C-alpha positions in Angstrom: -0.1 0.0 0.0 1.0 3.7 -0.6 0.9 6.5 2.1 0.0 9.8 1.4 -0.3 12.8 3.5 -1.4 14.9 0.9 -5.0 15.8 2.7 -3.0 16.0 6.1 -4.5 18.7 7.4 -3.7 20.5 10.8 -5.3 22.3 14.1 -7.3 25.2 13.1 -5.4 28.6 14.3 -6.2 30.8 17.0 -4.8 33.9 18.0 -7.0 34.6 21.0 -5.9 31.1 22.8 -4.7 32.4 25.4 -7.9 33.6 26.6 -9.8 30.0 26.5 -7.1 27.1 26.3 -9.8 24.3 26.6 -9.9 23.4 22.5 -6.5 22.7 22.9 -5.8 21.9 26.2 -8.9 19.6 28.4 -6.7 20.7 32.2 -7.9 24.0 31.6 -11.5 22.7 32.0 -12.7 24.9 35.5 -9.2 26.1 36.3 -10.4 29.5 37.4 -13.7 27.9 39.9 -16.1 29.7 37.3 -18.3 29.1 34.8 -17.3 30.3 31.1 -18.7 30.5 28.1 -17.0 31.3 24.8 -17.7 32.4 21.4 -15.2 31.9 18.2 -15.0 33.3 14.8 -11.8 33.2 12.6 -11.6 34.0 8.8 -7.9 33.4 8.0 -6.2 35.2 4.7 -9.5 36.9 3.6 -9.8 37.7 0.1 -8.3 34.1 -0.4 -10.8 31.7 -2.5 -11.1 28.4 0.3 -9.3 30.1 2.5 -9.9 28.3 6.3 -13.1 29.6 8.0 -13.5 28.5 11.8 -16.4 29.2 13.8 -16.4 27.5 17.7 -18.3 28.0 21.1 -16.8 26.2 23.9 -17.9 25.9 27.7 -16.1 25.0 30.7 -17.0 24.9 35.0 -15.4 24.0 37.9 -17.0 21.4 41.0 -16.9 19.7 43.9 -15.2 22.9 45.4 -13.3 23.3 42.4 -11.6 20.3 42.5 -12.9 19.1 39.3 -13.7 20.5 35.9 -15.6 19.6 32.7 -16.3 21.0 29.3 -17.3 20.8 26.3 -16.4 22.7 22.6 -17.9 22.1 19.2 -15.9 23.6 16.5 -16.5 23.3 12.1 -13.6 24.2 10.3 -13.9 24.9 6.3 -10.6 25.1 4.0 -10.9 24.2 0.3 -12.9 21.1 -0.4 -12.9 20.1 3.3 -15.5 20.8 5.7 -14.7 19.0 9.4 -17.0 19.2 12.7 -15.7 18.7 15.9 -17.2 18.1 19.2 -15.7 17.3 22.5 -16.4 17.0 25.8 -13.6 17.4 28.7 -13.1 16.6 32.6 -9.7 17.4 34.6 -8.7 17.0 38.1 -6.8 19.9 40.2 -4.5 19.8 43.1 -3.5 22.8 45.0 -0.1 21.2 45.6 0.8 24.9 47.4 -0.5 27.7 48.6 0.0 29.5 45.2 0.7 26.6 42.5 -1.9 24.0 41.1 -1.7 21.4 38.8 -4.3 20.3 36.9 -4.8 16.9 34.9 -6.7 16.6 32.4 -8.4 14.2 29.4 -10.9 14.7 26.6 -12.9 12.7 24.3 -15.0 13.4 21.2 -16.2 12.9 17.1 -14.5 14.8 14.2 -16.4 14.6 10.8 -14.3 15.0 7.7 -16.3 16.3 4.6 -14.4 16.4 1.4 -16.0 17.5 -1.6 -13.8 16.8 -4.7 -16.3 18.0 -7.4 -15.0 21.9 -6.7 -11.4 20.9 -7.5 -10.4 21.9 -11.5 -8.5 19.0 -13.0 -6.8 18.3 -16.1 -7.6 14.3 -15.0 -10.0 12.8 -13.0 -8.0 9.3 -12.8 -6.6 9.2 -9.3 -7.8 6.7 -7.1 -7.9 9.9 -4.2 -10.9 11.7 -6.2 -12.3 8.6 -8.0 -15.6 9.4 -5.6 -17.0 13.2 -5.9 -18.2 13.0 -2.1 -16.3 11.9 1.3 -18.3 11.8 4.4 -16.9 9.9 7.6 -16.6 10.6 11.2 -13.9 9.5 14.0 -13.2 9.7 17.3 -10.0 10.5 19.3 -9.0 10.7 22.9 -7.1 13.5 24.2 -5.1 14.6 27.2 -3.0 17.8 28.9 -1.6 19.2 32.1 -1.3 22.1 33.3 0.5 24.1 36.1 -0.3 27.3 36.9 -0.4 30.1 39.6 -2.4 33.6 39.3 0.6 35.0 37.4 2.1 31.8 35.9 1.5 28.6 33.7 2.7 26.1 32.4 1.3 23.4 29.7 1.2 20.1 27.9 -1.6 18.8 25.9 -1.8 16.0 23.0 -5.8 17.1 22.4 -5.9 14.2 19.6 -3.7 11.2 20.1 -4.8 9.3 17.3 -4.1 9.8 13.7 -6.7 9.3 11.5 -6.1 7.6 8.0 -8.1 6.7 5.9 -7.3 3.6 2.5 -8.5 4.3 -1.4 -8.3 0.8 -2.4 -3.5 0.4 -2.4 -3.3 4.2 -1.2 -3.9 5.1 2.3 -4.5 8.8 2.8 -3.5 10.5 6.2 -6.5 13.0 7.1 -5.0 14.0 10.6 -1.4 14.0 12.2 -1.3 14.1 16.2 -0.3 17.6 17.6 1.9 18.2 20.3 1.0 21.4 22.7 3.4 23.5 24.6 2.5 26.5 26.1 3.3 28.8 29.0 2.6 32.7 30.4 3.3 34.8 32.7 1.9 38.8 34.1 4.7 41.4 35.2 3.3 44.3 37.0 4.7 47.7 35.3 3.3 50.0 37.7 -0.3 50.0 39.5 -1.8 50.9 36.4 -0.2 48.7 33.8 0.9 45.4 33.8 2.8 43.1 30.9 1.3 39.5 30.2 4.1 37.3 27.4 3.2 34.1 26.4 4.0 31.4 23.7 2.7 28.5 22.5 4.5 25.9 20.5 3.3 23.1 18.1 5.1 19.8 16.9 3.3 18.0 14.3 5.3 15.0 12.8 6.7 15.5 9.4 5.5 18.9 9.8 7.1 22.4 10.6 7.5 22.9 13.7 5.3 26.2 15.0 5.6 29.0 17.4 3.7 32.2 18.8 5.5 34.4 20.7 3.0 37.2 22.1 3.1 40.6 24.5 0.2 42.0 25.7 0.1 45.5 28.0 -2.5 45.2 30.4 -4.2 49.0 31.1 -6.5 49.5 34.4 -7.4 45.9 34.3 -9.4 46.6 31.2 -7.8 47.1 28.5 -5.7 44.5 26.5 -3.0 46.0 23.4 -0.9 43.6 22.6 1.7 42.1 19.4 2.7 38.9 18.2 5.0 36.9 15.8 4.3 33.3 14.6 7.7 31.4 13.0 8.6 35.1 12.5 6.3 34.9 9.2 3.4 36.5 10.2 2.7 39.4 12.5 -0.4 40.3 13.9 -2.3 42.6 16.4 -4.8 41.6 19.8 -6.8 43.7 21.8 -9.6 42.7 24.5 -12.2 44.8 26.2 -13.5 43.9 29.7 -16.5 45.7 29.3 -18.1 44.2 32.9 -16.6 42.3 35.5 -17.8 38.8 33.3 -18.1 40.3 29.7 -15.4 40.5 27.4 -14.7 41.1 24.5 -11.6 40.5 21.3 -10.1 40.8 18.4 -7.0 40.1 16.6 -5.4 41.0 13.3 -2.8 39.0 11.5 -1.1 39.4 8.2 1.5 37.2 6.9 5.3 38.8 6.1 6.0 36.2 3.7 4.9 36.5 -0.3 1.3 35.3 0.3 1.0 39.0 1.9 0.4 40.3 -1.7 -3.0 38.3 -1.8 -4.5 38.6 0.8 -6.0 41.3 3.7 -4.8 39.1 6.7 -6.6 37.3 8.8 -9.2 38.3 11.5 -10.8 36.7 14.7 -13.4 37.9 17.0 -14.4 36.3 20.6 -16.6 37.3 23.0 -17.0 35.5 26.5 -18.4 35.7 29.7 -18.3 33.9 32.6 -21.2 33.6 35.2 -21.4 31.8 39.0 -23.4 29.4 39.5 -22.4 27.6 42.1 -22.1 28.6 46.1 -18.7 27.9 45.8 -17.8 29.9 42.6 -16.7 33.4 42.5 -15.4 36.3 39.7 -12.1 36.6 40.2 -9.0 38.8 37.8 -7.7 36.4 35.6 -5.1 36.4 33.0 -5.5 32.9 31.5 
């Protein structure tokens, strides 16, 4: 059998991941001892036909005196001829190892539906066995795990949100649809003055046989209300982001990215929107200033 990585896809890229890490690390579920709900929309490479568009909703909460957390998320990602929909549920256990430090371990279980419409391809020849069928639609289950070590001002994380590779067979050809991703993340908040704090964070993504990817960001927090930041990904994409804490419980964010490669001449950048709300329906939950 031949193995083809032609259609292998990576996880959607998020600029505003630092405000909600649940989709890449199940240990985040319930970490902040609050019920948190959020919505994300991302349009990548605006103006390029078939460029990725991602929509996602997520929620997570703590329970049993913040010793446990549960969460779930639903995402739809489309790019080219692909339409992928994912739904995952997460559980996390939180252990307070010192007055400041907390260790969280989590796992998630869910489904991904892969759809491809080959009729949208423009081909000179249509004899390739990979495209002999006009439509492909299948669903695969997957599992993931993650860990977070954190205080109110620091965090370190490691996760594998989907541990199983996804492959399909077309006669003698095996096509890889998804490869396992490893994430390593870290962040810190530094107090510069009574009015200004600086948050720095990084995210590394490792995929077998794929280029190494790393994000670096720095965000100024003004008066605990306005967040203004800049970031770089692989030094081939730069961008800015902003968040406004509208109330104690509601916040909204926007991010803009622009490639520094030759692709920059063909698109109007990538845009991402986020809105989130925190609630405290359980008696042991409480609002607090949080940075992750």
